[in-house]
Each structure stands twice: as C-alpha cells, then as structure tokens.
MIDOSE-1310 file (N, C-alpha, C; in nm, 2 decimals, decimal comma, always signed):
residues 237
msar	+12,77/+19,67/+4,89/+12,74/+19,55/+4,96/+12,60/+19,56/+5,02; +12,55/+19,68/+5,06/+12,42/+19,69/+5,13/+12,31/+19,64/+5,05; +12,32/+19,66/+4,91/+12,21/+19,62/+4,82/+12,20/+19,47/+4,82; +12,30/+19,39/+4,86/+12,30/+19,25/+4,86/+12,30/+19,18/+5,00
lgdy	+12,27/+19,26/+5,10/+12,27/+19,21/+5,23/+12,17/+19,09/+5,25; +12,06/+19,10/+5,17/+11,96/+18,99/+5,18/+12,02/+18,86/+5,14; +12,13/+18,86/+5,06/+12,19/+18,73/+5,02/+12,27/+18,67/+5,13; +12,30/+18,75/+5,23/+12,39/+18,70/+5,34/+12,33/+18,69/+5,47
iqeg	+12,23/+18,77/+5,50/+12,17/+18,78/+5,63/+12,05/+18,68/+5,64; +12,05/+18,60/+5,75/+11,95/+18,49/+5,76/+11,86/+18,52/+5,88; +11,74/+18,52/+5,86/+11,64/+18,52/+5,97/+11,56/+18,39/+5,96; +11,48/+18,36/+6,06/+11,39/+18,24/+6,05/+11,43/+18,14/+6,16
nlad	+11,41/+18,02/+6,13/+11,43/+17,91/+6,23/+11,57/+17,90/+6,26; +11,60/+17,83/+6,38/+11,73/+17,82/+6,43/+11,82/+17,74/+6,34; +11,77/+17,64/+6,28/+11,85/+17,56/+6,19/+11,91/+17,64/+6,07; +11,82/+17,72/+6,01/+11,86/+17,81/+5,90/+11,96/+17,91/+5,94
lsaa	+11,94/+17,97/+6,06/+12,03/+18,07/+6,11/+12,17/+18,01/+6,14; +12,17/+17,89/+6,20/+12,29/+17,83/+6,24/+12,37/+17,79/+6,11; +12,30/+17,75/+6,01/+12,37/+17,71/+5,89/+12,43/+17,83/+5,82; +12,36/+17,95/+5,83/+12,41/+18,07/+5,77/+12,53/+18,12/+5,85
lrkq	+12,52/+18,11/+5,98/+12,63/+18,16/+6,06/+12,76/+18,08/+6,04; +12,74/+17,95/+6,02/+12,86/+17,86/+6,00/+12,92/+17,89/+5,86; +12,84/+17,92/+5,77/+12,89/+17,96/+5,63/+12,97/+18,09/+5,64; +12,92/+18,19/+5,72/+12,99/+18,31/+5,73/+13,12/+18,29/+5,81
iesl	+13,12/+18,21/+5,91/+13,24/+18,18/+5,98/+13,34/+18,12/+5,89; +13,30/+18,03/+5,81/+13,40/+17,97/+5,72/+13,46/+18,07/+5,62; +13,38/+18,16/+5,57/+13,43/+18,26/+5,48/+13,53/+18,36/+5,55; +13,50/+18,39/+5,67/+13,59/+18,48/+5,75/+13,72/+18,41/+5,78
eeka	+13,71/+18,28/+5,82/+13,83/+18,21/+5,85/+13,92/+18,18/+5,72; +13,85/+18,16/+5,61/+13,93/+18,13/+5,49/+14,00/+18,26/+5,44; +13,94/+18,37/+5,45/+14,00/+18,50/+5,41/+14,11/+18,53/+5,51; +14,09/+18,50/+5,64/+14,20/+18,53/+5,73/+14,32/+18,45/+5,70
seiw	+14,30/+18,32/+5,67/+14,41/+18,23/+5,64/+14,49/+18,28/+5,52; +14,41/+18,32/+5,42/+14,47/+18,37/+5,29/+14,56/+18,49/+5,32; +14,51/+18,59/+5,39/+14,58/+18,71/+5,41/+14,70/+18,69/+5,50; +14,69/+18,60/+5,60/+14,80/+18,57/+5,69/+14,92/+18,52/+5,62
kqth	+14,91/+18,46/+5,51/+15,02/+18,40/+5,44/+15,10/+18,51/+5,36; +15,03/+18,63/+5,34/+15,09/+18,73/+5,26/+15,18/+18,82/+5,34; +15,29/+18,77/+5,38/+15,38/+18,84/+5,47/+15,44/+18,97/+5,41; +15,44/+18,98/+5,28/+15,49/+19,10/+5,22/+15,40/+19,22/+5,24
lgda	+15,28/+19,20/+5,29/+15,18/+19,31/+5,32/+15,21/+19,37/+5,45; +15,31/+19,33/+5,52/+15,35/+19,39/+5,65/+15,24/+19,38/+5,76; +15,21/+19,50/+5,82/+15,12/+19,50/+5,93/+14,98/+19,44/+5,89; +14,94/+19,46/+5,77/+14,81/+19,42/+5,72/+14,79/+19,27/+5,74
crvf	+14,90/+19,19/+5,71/+14,89/+19,05/+5,72/+14,88/+19,00/+5,86; +14,90/+19,08/+5,96/+14,88/+19,04/+6,10/+14,75/+19,10/+6,15; +14,72/+19,22/+6,12/+14,60/+19,28/+6,17/+14,47/+19,24/+6,11; +14,47/+19,23/+5,98/+14,34/+19,19/+5,90/+14,30/+19,05/+5,94
pall	+14,38/+18,95/+5,94/+14,33/+18,82/+5,99/+14,28/+18,82/+6,13; +14,35/+18,90/+6,22/+14,30/+18,90/+6,36/+14,16/+18,96/+6,37; +14,13/+19,06/+6,29/+14,00/+19,12/+6,29/+13,90/+19,03/+6,23; +13,93/+18,96/+6,13/+13,84/+18,86/+6,07/+13,81/+18,74/+6,17
rcta	+13,91/+18,70/+6,24/+13,89/+18,58/+6,33/+13,82/+18,63/+6,45; +13,84/+18,75/+6,50/+13,76/+18,80/+6,61/+13,61/+18,80/+6,57; +13,58/+18,85/+6,45/+13,45/+18,85/+6,40/+13,39/+18,71/+6,40; +13,47/+18,62/+6,35/+13,42/+18,48/+6,34/+13,39/+18,42/+6,47
rqll	+13,47/+18,46/+6,57/+13,44/+18,41/+6,71/+13,30/+18,46/+6,76; +13,27/+18,58/+6,73/+13,14/+18,64/+6,77/+13,03/+18,57/+6,70; +13,04/+18,53/+6,58/+12,94/+18,46/+6,51/+12,92/+18,32/+6,57; +13,03/+18,26/+6,61/+13,03/+18,13/+6,68/+12,95/+18,14/+6,81
ildk	+12,98/+18,25/+6,89/+12,91/+18,27/+7,01/+12,76/+18,29/+6,98; +12,72/+18,36/+6,88/+12,58/+18,38/+6,84/+12,52/+18,25/+6,81; +12,59/+18,17/+6,74/+12,54/+18,04/+6,70/+12,51/+17,94/+6,82; +12,59/+17,96/+6,92/+12,59/+17,86/+7,03/+12,50/+17,91/+7,15
chdl	+12,45/+18,04/+7,14/+12,38/+18,09/+7,26/+12,23/+18,10/+7,25; +12,17/+18,01/+7,17/+12,03/+18,01/+7,16/+11,96/+17,99/+7,29; +12,01/+17,90/+7,37/+11,95/+17,86/+7,50/+12,01/+17,94/+7,62; +12,09/+18,04/+7,59/+12,15/+18,12/+7,69/+12,08/+18,26/+7,70
pvev	+12,09/+18,33/+7,81/+12,03/+18,46/+7,82/+12,07/+18,56/+7,71; +11,98/+18,65/+7,68/+12,00/+18,74/+7,57/+12,12/+18,82/+7,57; +12,17/+18,85/+7,70/+12,29/+18,93/+7,71/+12,41/+18,87/+7,64; +12,41/+18,74/+7,63/+12,53/+18,67/+7,56/+12,53/+18,71/+7,41
aaga	+12,41/+18,71/+7,35/+12,40/+18,75/+7,21/+12,43/+18,90/+7,20; +12,39/+18,98/+7,29/+12,42/+19,12/+7,29/+12,57/+19,15/+7,30; +12,64/+19,07/+7,38/+12,78/+19,09/+7,39/+12,85/+19,06/+7,25; +12,80/+18,95/+7,19/+12,86/+18,92/+7,06/+12,83/+19,03/+6,95
crtt	+12,71/+19,08/+6,96/+12,67/+19,19/+6,86/+12,76/+19,31/+6,89; +12,77/+19,35/+7,01/+12,85/+19,47/+7,04/+12,99/+19,46/+7,00; +13,05/+19,34/+7,03/+13,19/+19,32/+6,99/+13,21/+19,32/+6,84; +13,11/+19,26/+6,77/+13,12/+19,26/+6,62/+13,11/+19,40/+6,57
fetn	+13,03/+19,49/+6,63/+13,02/+19,63/+6,59/+13,15/+19,70/+6,62; +13,21/+19,68/+6,73/+13,33/+19,75/+6,77/+13,45/+19,70/+6,68; +13,45/+19,57/+6,64/+13,55/+19,52/+6,55/+13,53/+19,58/+6,41; +13,41/+19,60/+6,37/+13,38/+19,66/+6,24/+13,43/+19,81/+6,24
irvr	+13,42/+19,88/+6,35/+13,47/+20,01/+6,36/+13,62/+20,01/+6,34; +13,69/+19,91/+6,40/+13,83/+19,89/+6,38/+13,87/+19,87/+6,24; +13,79/+19,79/+6,18/+13,81/+19,75/+6,04/+13,80/+19,88/+5,95; +13,70/+19,96/+5,97/+13,68/+20,08/+5,89/+13,80/+20,17/+5,91
latt	+13,86/+20,18/+6,03/+13,98/+20,26/+6,05/+14,10/+20,20/+5,99; +14,12/+20,07/+6,00/+14,24/+20,00/+5,95/+14,24/+20,00/+5,80; +14,12/+20,00/+5,73/+14,12/+19,99/+5,59/+14,13/+20,12/+5,52; +14,12/+20,23/+5,59/+14,12/+20,36/+5,54/+14,25/+20,44/+5,58
dpay	+14,31/+20,40/+5,68/+14,43/+20,47/+5,73/+14,54/+20,36/+5,76; +14,64/+20,35/+5,67/+14,75/+20,25/+5,69/+14,82/+20,27/+5,82; +14,83/+20,39/+5,87/+14,90/+20,42/+6,00/+14,83/+20,35/+6,11; +14,70/+20,33/+6,10/+14,62/+20,28/+6,21/+14,66/+20,13/+6,24
lmkf	+14,71/+20,06/+6,14/+14,75/+19,92/+6,16/+14,86/+19,91/+6,27; +14,96/+20,01/+6,27/+15,06/+20,01/+6,38/+15,00/+20,06/+6,51; +14,91/+20,16/+6,50/+14,85/+20,22/+6,62/+14,78/+20,11/+6,69; +14,70/+20,03/+6,62/+14,62/+19,92/+6,68/+14,71/+19,82/+6,75
qlef	+14,82/+19,78/+6,69/+14,92/+19,69/+6,75/+14,98/+19,74/+6,87; +15,01/+19,87/+6,87/+15,07/+19,94/+6,99/+14,96/+19,95/+7,10; +14,84/+19,95/+7,06/+14,73/+19,95/+7,16/+14,73/+19,81/+7,23; +14,75/+19,71/+7,15/+14,75/+19,57/+7,20/+14,87/+19,56/+7,30
vgde	+14,98/+19,61/+7,27/+15,09/+19,61/+7,36/+15,06/+19,68/+7,49; +14,99/+19,80/+7,48/+14,95/+19,87/+7,60/+14,85/+19,79/+7,68; +14,76/+19,72/+7,61/+14,66/+19,63/+7,68/+14,73/+19,52/+7,76; +14,84/+19,46/+7,70/+14,91/+19,36/+7,78/+14,98/+19,41/+7,90
qsli	+15,04/+19,53/+7,88/+15,10/+19,59/+7,99/+15,00/+19,62/+8,10; +14,89/+19,67/+8,07/+14,78/+19,71/+8,16/+14,73/+19,58/+8,24; +14,72/+19,48/+8,16/+14,67/+19,35/+8,23/+14,77/+19,30/+8,33; +14,90/+19,30/+8,29/+15,01/+19,25/+8,38/+15,01/+19,34/+8,50
nafi	+15,01/+19,47/+8,48/+15,01/+19,56/+8,60/+14,89/+19,54/+8,69; +14,78/+19,50/+8,63/+14,66/+19,48/+8,72/+14,68/+19,35/+8,80; +14,74/+19,25/+8,73/+14,76/+19,12/+8,80/+14,86/+19,14/+8,91; +14,96/+19,22/+8,89/+15,07/+19,25/+8,99/+15,00/+19,31/+9,11
klad	+14,91/+19,40/+9,09/+14,84/+19,47/+9,21/+14,76/+19,37/+9,29; +14,72/+19,26/+9,24/+14,65/+19,16/+9,31/+14,74/+19,08/+9,41; +14,87/+19,08/+9,38/+14,97/+19,00/+9,46/+15,00/+19,08/+9,59; +15,04/+19,01/+9,69/+15,09/+19,07/+9,81/+15,23/+19,13/+9,79
pstn	+15,24/+19,26/+9,80/+15,37/+19,33/+9,77/+15,48/+19,28/+9,86; +15,45/+19,22/+9,97/+15,56/+19,18/+10,06/+15,60/+19,03/+10,03; +15,54/+18,97/+9,93/+15,58/+18,84/+9,90/+15,64/+18,83/+9,76; +15,76/+18,77/+9,75/+15,83/+18,75/+9,62/+15,79/+18,61/+9,57
spar	+15,68/+18,61/+9,49/+15,63/+18,48/+9,44/+15,69/+18,46/+9,30; +15,70/+18,33/+9,25/+15,74/+18,31/+9,12/+15,65/+18,37/+9,01; +15,52/+18,38/+9,04/+15,43/+18,44/+8,95/+15,46/+18,59/+8,93; +15,49/+18,66/+9,04/+15,52/+18,80/+9,03/+15,65/+18,82/+8,95
atld	+15,75/+18,73/+8,98/+15,87/+18,74/+8,90/+15,85/+18,72/+8,75; +15,76/+18,63/+8,72/+15,73/+18,60/+8,58/+15,67/+18,73/+8,51; +15,58/+18,79/+8,58/+15,51/+18,91/+8,53/+15,60/+19,02/+8,52; +15,69/+19,04/+8,61/+15,79/+19,15/+8,60/+15,88/+19,13/+8,49
krlq	+15,92/+19,00/+8,47/+16,01/+18,97/+8,35/+15,94/+19,00/+8,22; +15,81/+18,97/+8,21/+15,74/+19,00/+8,09/+15,73/+19,15/+8,06; +15,71/+19,23/+8,16/+15,71/+19,37/+8,14/+15,84/+19,42/+8,09; +15,95/+19,37/+8,15/+16,08/+19,41/+8,10/+16,10/+19,37/+7,96
eiea	+16,06/+19,25/+7,92/+16,07/+19,21/+7,78/+16,00/+19,30/+7,69; +15,88/+19,34/+7,72/+15,80/+19,43/+7,64/+15,87/+19,56/+7,62; +15,92/+19,62/+7,73/+15,98/+19,75/+7,73/+16,11/+19,74/+7,64; +16,18/+19,63/+7,65/+16,30/+19,61/+7,57/+16,27/+19,61/+7,43
vlnr	+16,17/+19,54/+7,39/+16,13/+19,54/+7,24/+16,09/+19,68/+7,20; +16,01/+19,75/+7,27/+15,97/+19,88/+7,24/+16,09/+19,97/+7,22; +16,18/+19,97/+7,32/+16,29/+20,06/+7,31/+16,38/+20,02/+7,19; +16,40/+19,90/+7,17/+16,48/+19,85/+7,05/+16,42/+19,90/+6,92
rglv	+16,29/+19,91/+6,91/+16,23/+19,95/+6,79/+16,19/+20,10/+6,79; +16,22/+20,17/+6,90/+16,18/+20,31/+6,90/+16,04/+20,34/+6,91; +15,96/+20,25/+6,97/+15,81/+20,26/+6,97/+15,76/+20,29/+7,12; +15,64/+20,34/+7,12/+15,58/+20,37/+7,25/+15,44/+20,30/+7,25
svnr	+15,41/+20,22/+7,35/+15,27/+20,16/+7,35/+15,17/+20,26/+7,37; +15,05/+20,23/+7,33/+14,93/+20,31/+7,35/+14,86/+20,27/+7,48; +14,87/+20,35/+7,58/+14,81/+20,31/+7,71/+14,67/+20,37/+7,73; +14,64/+20,47/+7,66/+14,51/+20,54/+7,67/+14,45/+20,55/+7,53
ppnv	+14,40/+20,44/+7,48/+14,34/+20,44/+7,35/+14,21/+20,52/+7,34; +14,17/+20,57/+7,23/+14,04/+20,64/+7,21/+13,92/+20,55/+7,26; +13,82/+20,61/+7,31/+13,71/+20,52/+7,35/+13,62/+20,49/+7,23; +13,52/+20,41/+7,25/+13,44/+20,36/+7,14/+13,37/+20,47/+7,06
sdna	+13,32/+20,57/+7,13/+13,25/+20,68/+7,07/+13,35/+20,76/+6,98; +13,47/+20,78/+7,03/+13,57/+20,85/+6,95/+13,61/+20,78/+6,82; +13,62/+20,64/+6,84/+13,65/+20,56/+6,72/+13,54/+20,56/+6,62; +13,41/+20,56/+6,68/+13,30/+20,56/+6,59/+13,29/+20,69/+6,51
ksag	+13,32/+20,80/+6,58/+13,32/+20,93/+6,51/+13,43/+20,93/+6,40; +13,55/+20,88/+6,43/+13,66/+20,88/+6,33/+13,62/+20,79/+6,21; +13,54/+20,68/+6,24/+13,51/+20,59/+6,14/+13,38/+20,63/+6,06; +13,32/+20,74/+6,10/+13,20/+20,78/+6,03/+13,07/+20,71/+6,06
vlse	+13,07/+20,65/+6,18/+12,95/+20,57/+6,22/+12,90/+20,62/+6,36; +12,91/+20,74/+6,39/+12,87/+20,79/+6,52/+12,72/+20,78/+6,53; +12,64/+20,80/+6,43/+12,49/+20,79/+6,44/+12,46/+20,64/+6,47; +12,53/+20,55/+6,42/+12,51/+20,41/+6,45/+12,54/+20,38/+6,60
ydsm	+12,65/+20,44/+6,64/+12,68/+20,43/+6,78/+12,58/+20,49/+6,87; +12,53/+20,60/+6,84/+12,43/+20,67/+6,92/+12,29/+20,60/+6,93; +12,27/+20,51/+6,83/+12,14/+20,44/+6,83/+12,16/+20,29/+6,88; +12,22/+20,21/+6,79/+12,23/+20,07/+6,82/+12,32/+20,03/+6,93
yrfy	+12,44/+20,10/+6,94/+12,53/+20,07/+7,04/+12,48/+20,09/+7,18; +12,40/+20,19/+7,19/+12,33/+20,22/+7,32/+12,23/+20,11/+7,36; +12,17/+20,05/+7,25/+12,08/+19,94/+7,28/+12,16/+19,82/+7,33; +12,27/+19,78/+7,26/+12,35/+19,67/+7,30/+12,40/+19,69/+7,45
skyv	+12,44/+19,81/+7,48/+12,50/+19,84/+7,61/+12,41/+19,81/+7,72; +12,28/+19,83/+7,70/+12,18/+19,80/+7,81/+12,18/+19,65/+7,85; +12,24/+19,57/+7,76/+12,24/+19,43/+7,79/+12,38/+19,37/+7,83; +12,48/+19,46/+7,83/+12,61/+19,41/+7,87/+12,67/+19,48/+7,99
hasg	+12,58/+19,56/+8,06/+12,62/+19,62/+8,18/+12,50/+19,59/+8,28; +12,52/+19,61/+8,41/+12,41/+19,59/+8,51/+12,32/+19,71/+8,50; +12,26/+19,74/+8,39/+12,17/+19,85/+8,37/+12,04/+19,82/+8,44; +11,96/+19,92/+8,46/+11,83/+19,90/+8,52/+11,74/+19,81/+8,44
wlvl	+11,76/+19,82/+8,30/+11,68/+19,74/+8,21/+11,72/+19,59/+8,23; +11,85/+19,56/+8,23/+11,90/+19,43/+8,24/+11,86/+19,36/+8,37; +11,86/+19,44/+8,48/+11,84/+19,38/+8,61/+11,69/+19,37/+8,64; +11,61/+19,48/+8,60/+11,48/+19,49/+8,65/+11,37/+19,45/+8,55
atde	+11,40/+19,45/+8,43/+11,30/+19,41/+8,33/+11,26/+19,26/+8,35; +11,13/+19,23/+8,32/+11,09/+19,09/+8,32/+11,16/+19,01/+8,21; +11,16/+18,88/+8,23/+11,23/+18,80/+8,13/+11,16/+18,82/+7,99; +11,03/+18,83/+7,99/+10,96/+18,84/+7,86/+10,99/+18,97/+7,79
rrds	+11,01/+19,08/+7,86/+11,04/+19,21/+7,80/+11,19/+19,22/+7,76; +11,27/+19,17/+7,85/+11,42/+19,18/+7,83/+11,46/+19,09/+7,72; +11,41/+18,97/+7,71/+11,45/+18,86/+7,62/+11,34/+18,83/+7,52; +11,29/+18,93/+7,46/+11,18/+18,91/+7,36/+11,24/+18,86/+7,23
ddhr	+11,15/+18,80/+7,15/+11,19/+18,76/+7,02/+11,24/+18,87/+6,93; +11,17/+18,99/+6,94/+11,21/+19,10/+6,86/+11,35/+19,15/+6,89; +11,39/+19,15/+7,02/+11,52/+19,19/+7,06/+11,62/+19,09/+7,01; +11,59/+18,97/+7,03/+11,68/+18,86/+6,98/+11,71/+18,88/+6,83
kilq	+11,60/+18,91/+6,75/+11,61/+18,92/+6,61/+11,70/+19,03/+6,57; +11,68/+19,15/+6,64/+11,77/+19,26/+6,61/+11,91/+19,23/+6,63; +11,95/+19,16/+6,74/+12,09/+19,12/+6,77/+12,14/+19,02/+6,66; +12,06/+18,93/+6,63/+12,10/+18,83/+6,53/+12,13/+18,89/+6,39
vmtq	+12,04/+18,98/+6,35/+12,05/+19,04/+6,22/+12,17/+19,14/+6,22; +12,18/+19,23/+6,32/+12,28/+19,33/+6,32/+12,42/+19,27/+6,33; +12,43/+19,16/+6,41/+12,56/+19,09/+6,41/+12,61/+19,04/+6,28; +12,52/+18,99/+6,20/+12,55/+18,94/+6,07/+12,58/+19,06/+5,97
vyav	+12,51/+19,17/+5,99/+12,53/+19,29/+5,90/+12,67/+19,34/+5,93; +12,71/+19,35/+6,05/+12,85/+19,40/+6,08/+12,95/+19,30/+6,03; +12,93/+19,17/+6,04/+13,02/+19,07/+6,00/+13,04/+19,07/+5,85; +12,93/+19,08/+5,78/+12,94/+19,09/+5,63/+13,02/+19,21/+5,59
dtls	+12,99/+19,32/+5,65/+13,06/+19,45/+5,62/+13,21/+19,44/+5,65; +13,24/+19,37/+5,76/+13,38/+19,35/+5,79/+13,46/+19,27/+5,68; +13,40/+19,16/+5,64/+13,46/+19,08/+5,54/+13,47/+19,15/+5,41; +13,37/+19,23/+5,37/+13,37/+19,30/+5,25/+13,48/+19,41/+5,25
risk	+13,49/+19,48/+5,35/+13,59/+19,59/+5,36/+13,73/+19,54/+5,36; +13,76/+19,43/+5,43/+13,89/+19,38/+5,44/+13,93/+19,31/+5,30; +13,83/+19,24/+5,24/+13,86/+19,18/+5,11/+13,89/+19,28/+5,01; +13,81/+19,39/+5,01/+13,84/+19,50/+4,91/+13,98/+19,57/+4,94
ayeq	+14,01/+19,59/+5,06/+14,14/+19,65/+5,09/+14,25/+19,56/+5,05; +14,23/+19,43/+5,08/+14,34/+19,33/+5,05/+14,36/+19,33/+4,90; +14,25/+19,33/+4,82/+14,27/+19,32/+4,67/+14,33/+19,45/+4,62; +14,30/+19,56/+4,68/+14,37/+19,69/+4,64/+14,52/+19,69/+4,67
mrvr	+14,55/+19,63/+4,78/+14,70/+19,61/+4,81/+14,77/+19,52/+4,71; +14,70/+19,42/+4,67/+14,76/+19,33/+4,58/+14,78/+19,39/+4,44; +14,68/+19,47/+4,40/+14,69/+19,54/+4,27/+14,80/+19,64/+4,27; +14,81/+19,72/+4,38/+14,92/+19,82/+4,39/+15,05/+19,75/+4,39
lass	+15,07/+19,64/+4,46/+15,19/+19,57/+4,47/+15,23/+19,52/+4,33; +15,13/+19,46/+4,26/+15,16/+19,41/+4,13/+15,20/+19,52/+4,03; +15,13/+19,63/+4,04/+15,17/+19,75/+3,96/+15,31/+19,80/+3,99; +15,34/+19,80/+4,12/+15,48/+19,85/+4,16/+15,58/+19,76/+4,11
lstn	+15,56/+19,63/+4,12/+15,66/+19,53/+4,07/+15,68/+19,54/+3,92; +15,56/+19,56/+3,85/+15,57/+19,57/+3,70/+15,65/+19,70/+3,66; +15,62/+19,81/+3,73/+15,69/+19,93/+3,70/+15,84/+19,92/+3,73; +15,87/+19,86/+3,84/+16,02/+19,85/+3,88/+16,09/+19,75/+3,79
g	+16,01/+19,65/+3,75/+16,07/+19,54/+3,67/+16,11/+19,59/+3,53
C-alpha cells in the first residue's frame, strides 16, 4: 500500500483536500457496512466496522476544522493513529477482538463509577439508581458468559510496541501530544509558531496515511476470512 499512497493522500488547496477526505470517508463507511452484515464472522463483524467508522469520524473532524485551532486537527490525527494501532492488533491476533470488546465493557464500568462519584452519596436520586442498575446488568452479562472486563488496558506505548510501530509512537505521537495536552508548547507558543502551515500539513497528511492503512489492513483481513470460510465450507461439503 505504501507505494501507492500518492494515489490516496491529498495535499493542496482546501477544496481538493475536502473532496479527498469525503471520498475516503465514503470508502470507510461502505466497507464498514459490508462487514457489519457478515454476522458469520463473529467478533470481526462487530469490531472491524467500529474501527472503520471511528476512523471515518476523525476524517470528518479533519475536514470540518479548517477554521478551528490546530489542536482540533491534532486530536483527529492522534485518534486515527491510535485506531490504526488497534487495527494492526485486531487483524493479526484473533483473540484481540474479544479483548478489545472487554476493554469497552471496562470503559463503560469506569465511566459509570466516575459519574456515581459525582453524586451526593447521601441522596438517593433516580439517576444514581439508573447507573447502579446498569452496573448490575453488565456484571450479570459477564457472569453469565464467564467473562471478565478489562479495567486496566495497556497504554498506547505498550500497544504501539505490540503492533510494531513503537518508532512511530516515539516520533509522531509525541508531536501530536504536544497539541492535545496543556503542554508548554500549546500554551506559550505564538499563534504563528503553534499553528503554522507546515504543522497543519503534517497533521493532514499523516491522518490520511493512517486512515488508508486502516482501510487496507481491514479489507485484507476481511478477504482472508472470506477465503478461509469458503475453503472450509467446500471441504466440509
């Protein structure tokens, strides 16, 4: 895919960039819809479309943020990169598909517990009762299926190492991070230095690079699954 990146990555005026991003979004959404219907693929038919759609949302953010501060574009780029790491793991390790879903469950539990802590413990509010009920429902499903949620998932650097992109993390990810935290650079740099055309271009290009790679890897993994399934059906038939 890298040899053909020039066919997919758009630089130049905003109109051309926007058109390219919309085309990429359409491709991601179409593939997501196609895989979602393949329920026989099990966990892949749920996780792969979600990864594709998350990537599509980041391209939409990139397309809409031309007049917004550069940190918005940086956030989209960083999320696209993190999603691409997930894609690399999910397409090379079938067990990761379930691990990722159990991480989602742990995330929901963590969010609910955080919301509960905001409430006055001496007050029995309907909202608190609803949150407690949801926690009980989640635990019931996990117990019924003999599963345990992932409450302490690996951090991004560990995932990057597992996915074989630690060098990318050590370089580009650290660049993005200066724009998505209250870093000295984000707070103290002048507008001209912080939000330069060169920095914008890096974010625009790299977001597209990660998105193209995500679509390519999932499409390849999906086709391989279809071939294996067809072969299995032929052998058993």
